[in-house]
N, C-alpha and C positions, 0 to 999 in steps of 0.2 A: 940846866939839867945837871944834877949832882953826879959824882963819880960812880956811885952804886947803880943808879938808874941807867947811866951810860953803858956800864958793863952788861947789865941785863938786856938792854936794847941790842947791843952788839951780839950777844949770845943768841937772841931770837933770830936776828938776821942770818947768822952763821948756820943755825939749824935749818932755816928755810932754804938757804942756798944748797945745803947738803941734800935735802929732800928733792929739790929740783934736779940736782946733779944725778942722784941715783935713779930718779924717774926717767931722766933722759937716757941713762945707760941701759936701763931695762928696755926702753922703747927701741934703742938701736939694736939690742940683742934680738928682740922680736922681729925687727925689720930684716936683719941678716938671715935669720932662720926662715922668715917668710919667703924671701927670694929663693933660697935653696930648695925648700920643700915645695913651694908652688911650681917652681920649674920642673921638679921631679914629677909632680902630679900631672902637670900638663904634658910632659913627655910620655908618661905611661898611658895617657888618654888624649891624644892630640885632636881627635875628632869629636870631642864632647859636644853633645847637642842637648838643648833644653828639652825636657820631657813635658808632655801634657799629662793630666791626671790619668787618662786612659792608658797611655803608654807606660806610666809608672806602675799602674796596677798589673799590666801584662808582664812587666819585667820582674816584679817582686811577689806575685801571687804564689809562686811555687815555694819560695822559702818561708812565706807566712804560713802556708799549709803544713810544711815540715815542722815548724815550731809549735803549731796547734796540736799536731798529732803527738808530739813529744811531751808537751807540758799542759795542754788543755786551754791555752789562751786562744779565743776565737780568731781565725785568720782575718775576719772582717775588722775586728778591733785593731789588730796589729797594722793592717794596711791603712785604716783610717787615721791612726795615730801618726804613721809615717807620712801620710799625705799632708796632715796639718803641720807637723813639726818641721818637715824638710821642704815645704812648698812643692810637693810632688817631685822631690829630688833636685830642685834647682837652687836651693840656698847654698851659700858658700860653705857652710858647715858640711853639707852633704857632698858637694862637689870636690872639695879639697881634703876633707877629713873622713869621708865615707860615713859620717855620723848622721843617721836619719832620725834619731829620737832625742837629741839634745842631752845626752848623758855626759856628765862632767867627770873630770879627773878626781880620783880619790887616792889615799895614801898607798893603796895596794896596786894601783895602776902602774904598769911597767912600760907602757908604750909612750908614744909622743903626745904632746899637748897642743891644742889649737885654741888660740886666745881671741876672744871677741867680747864686746860689752854685752852683759845680760843683766843678771840681778845686781852686779857691780861691774866696775870697769875691769877689763881684761880677765874675765872669767875663763877658767881652763876647761876645755872640752876634749874628750877622748878622740884620738885619731885611729881609725881602723884600716886594716890592709884592704878590705873590700866591704861592700854593703852587707854581704851575708854575715860577716862577723858582727856588724852593728845590730842586725836582727837577732842574733843569738844573745848578744849582751843585753838587749831589751828584755828578753825572756828571763835572763839571770837577774836583772834589776827588779823584776816583779816578784821573784821568788824570795819574799821576805815577809815577816809577820804582819806588817801593815796591810798587805794585800792578800793575806792567807785565806780569808773567807771566800774570795772570788774563785779559788780553785775547787770549791765544792759545787760550783755552778756547772751546768752542762756546757760542753765546749762549743755549742752553737747558740748559747743564750747571750747574744751580743747586747741586748738592751739592758739586762741586769749587770753585765760587765761594764757598760758605759756609765751607769749610775753608780755602780760600786767603786769605780776608779775615782770618781769625784768625791764620794763619801769618805774614801780612805786617804784623801789629801793629795792625789796625783796632780790635780790642776786647781788653780785659784779662780779661774773663770767660772761663774755660776752656770753659764750656758754650755759648758764643755760636753756634758752628756748629749745634749741636743745637737751639738756640732758633729760629734761622732756618728750618731744615729742618722742624721741627715745625709752625711757623706755615704754611709753604708747603704741607705735606701736609694739614694740618687744613682749610685753606680752598681747597685745590686751585689754588693760585696758579700752579702749573706750566702750567695751561691757557693762560696768557697768553704763555708763552715760545714762541718760534718757531724752527724749524730754519733753516739757511741752506746754500746750495750752497757747494762748495769755492771757486768763483769769487767769490761774494759775501763769503765769509769773508776771502779774500786781499785783496780791495779794502778791506774794513772795517779789517783789520789795518794795511794800508798807511797809511790815513788816521789811525788812532788813534796808531800808533807815531811817525808824523811829528810829531803834536801833542805827544806825551809828550816826545820829544827836544827840541822847541822850548821846552818849559816848564822843562827842567832848570836852566838858568842862573838862573831866577827863582823856583825852588821855595822857597827860604828866605823870600823876601818874600811869596810867594803863600800859604804854608801854615803859617807860624809865628804863633800867636796873639799879639795885643797887648792891652794893657790898655784902650786907647781907640781907636776908629777915627778916621781923619783928620777926618771930618765933625764930630766932637765932639757929635753928636746922640745922646742916650742915653735909654734907657727902663729903668726898674727896676720890677719887679712880682714879687710872690711866685709861685713856681712851684707849679702845682696838681698836678703829677705828677712825682715824682723818678724818672728812668730812669737807672740806674747801670750797666746791662749793657754799653752800647756806648760806652765811654770811649776816645777816640782817644789812643793812646800815642805821643807825639812823641819819646820817648827811645829807641825802638827803631830801630836803624840801618836805613836803607832797603835794600830788595832791589836787586840789580843790574838795570839796565835793558838790554833787548836787543830787537832787531827780530826778527820771525819768521825762523826758521832758513833758510827757503827764499829769503830775500832778504838774508841777512847780508852777502854779498860786496858787493852793490851799495850797501848802506848805508854800509859802511866806505869804499868808494871815493868816495862822495858827501861824505865828511868829516863825518858825523854824530858829535857828540861829547857826552860827559857834562859835568857842571859843572866837573870838574877837567881838562877838555880831553883826557881819555883817550877814544880812539875807542870807540864802542859796538860790542860784538861779540856774536855769537849763540852760544848753547850748541851742543854737537854734536847735541843732540836737543831737541825741544820740551819744555816743562816738564811733568813727570808728577806729578800730585797723587793718582793712584790707584795702589795697590800692584799689582805684577805678580802674576798668579795662574797656576797651572799650567793647561795646556790640558786641557779636559774630555776624558774617555775617548772620547766619541762625536764630539769636535771640533765641537760645536755649542753655541750659547748662546741662551736664550730671553730676549728683551728685557723688562726690568722697568721699573717707574715711575722716572723720573729718568735713565734711561740715554740716552746719545747715542752715535753711531757713534764719535766721537773717544775718549770714555772707555772704551768697550769695546775699542777697538784698543789702547789703552795698558794696559788691565787684562790682556790676554792676549798683549801684545807682537806684534800683527799689524798691518800697515799698513792704513790706512783704505781705500786704493785696492784692496788685495788682497781685503778683505771685500766691497767693492762689486762686484768682478769675480766672486767666488765666489757671490754672491747676486743677480747681475744687477740691481744697484741703479744707477739713473741719477743719483741725488743722495744726500745724507746723511740723508734722511728715513726714520725707522723708527717702528714702533708697538709698543705694549705687547702682549706675547704672540707677537710675530713670532720665528720660529726662524731664527737666522743660522748659516750654515756658516762656521767659522773657519779651517779648513785642509782640504786634499784628503786 
């Protein structure tokens, strides 16, 4: 081996040793933080008991309903996602970090970080002070242009929310919508979803779309995962339950954002813009996640489980207001088994 090759070989060896050294230092840092924070978590909840799915639902249905009423995300969807992501609250991420939805650290996250292997080794996940904070952050996570079309759905339209989340890139598992719907149906989580009047829906949409548009310039900072949060406080502990179904795919291009079509003109006039300074515009019609079906021969439809007036109107291409007039409905509330007239 000549002198040049010998020097190159020595350099490669030295570089490899440095990588091993720094990796070992990082692992020791994680271990020290692990012991400190795990001890604190155990001290604050010394009587931790594993939950069943039923007890998980009982514990968190209240906060799921609160988030639904504030932002319009069906409580059934939030609960089903929490059940899948956290293993009904029994994963290490939920137990030690109070993280029920697998949300990772970003550059604007000022809290602690919890490290476990996920998409890559030692991914950084957010640590919350309690589960309620995790549920609130889940709502904030969805308030972005990628998921904007979903907020035009009725807040009890869990089936279209399930398929819409997959279409917008929330999960890579092709069976994710079925997983959510199966859990919702099995545990009757739809009972926690609540209808809203047209006025309530319009007011809610106004609020949410204003917040989504305000978030657009900061989306990269708010939603792109980073290796270490600014706080430098980390926790590493082995995961007790590997959930791979709901992996957030950050490589999928975001869906276009728009305000509800009924207020598109006023939004553009107000100068609402996307991150590239292009005015936000509305589609000619509201987003339709349900295929249009031919009108039944008797021009009626019997309400099924999971139906809403909104998705029925889109399914048969009949305006919501027209269905309400034909059936003397004062609001959008309907019930299973109710026969609706769809046309004269």
